[in-house]
C-alpha positions, 0 to 999 in steps of 0.5 A: 374536414371532409364529410359525407353520410358514411365517412368523415375525414381530416388532414392534421399536421405532423405534431404530437398534437395531431396524436391527440386530436386523432385519438379524441375524434376517434373516441368521439365517432366510435361512442356516436356509433354505439360502441361498447366503453371497451370497444371504444377504448380500443379503437382509440388506441388503435387510431392513436397508435397509427397517428404516431406512426404517421407522424413520427416514423411517416412524416418525421415531424416534417411540418410540410406534410400532413396525416390524413385520418378518415373514418368510415362507417 
């Protein structure tokens, strides 16, 4: 995990667990930033869909490929 004041990033494996991890991280960050509950859910779902696309369509589950997930305030 790399972090600055306004940005946090993660490098994740190309697995289905990455999808869950990405969604969980998005939920925590959006909640900590004070988004409303429905907005947190929407943000988390968008990040989940992006992670699915990266793992499945972008990387085809290739173990040598990674997914970079970054949140910026």
